[in-house]
C-alpha angles and dihedrals in degrees: 000000000000123000118253125221123244093249094062095068097143091060093047091048092050091048091050091049092050096039113018121196122244088251091058093046089052091049090051092048092050089050093051091046092051094049090050092049089052093049099045114105093215097067113145105218098150101086092172093067109039094185093055121096125200107223126185120211113251122234094248136008123176122181098212102182150337108253094182137338088277102036137058136183117237132188106209129186124177132150093229105035099035136232128301124183114202096352113181116238123192130207125243143125121294112249096194140026113270148139127273107247090211103045106015090233120141118266115209128205108278097022117135108257142164118234132183114270117249123198122193110299095350101092114165119233090237091057095125093053120107139192122202113240091219090058092067107019093090092050102115093175093071115102117241111232 
């Protein structure tokens, strides 16, 4: 390909848009990754405590029903992690210190929590979020599935 002069910037710009160089593609990928990292709710900015996760509270969480004694159905809506309708959450023990997404209370390591179910390569973007079991176990108005 022939070299273009500096005064023909419109043609150079059009060629870059139609056929970007490897450097431009790498720069775009780095920018996209940086934007996703800033937006992700599971960013780990507290280096002093490696087992502490900073969690932002989502715009809306609704626990829709108990599916079994160990699973619940949750409708989740958040601008960074997305929207999930009737997402299945399973109970377990917290492996890290965190914040309850429903109440904002502190979750300590070993507390009983619900987390979004992840299957194989289908890992939800809100995978690091948790809800304390005790925050919803006394809700009698939830339907049993």
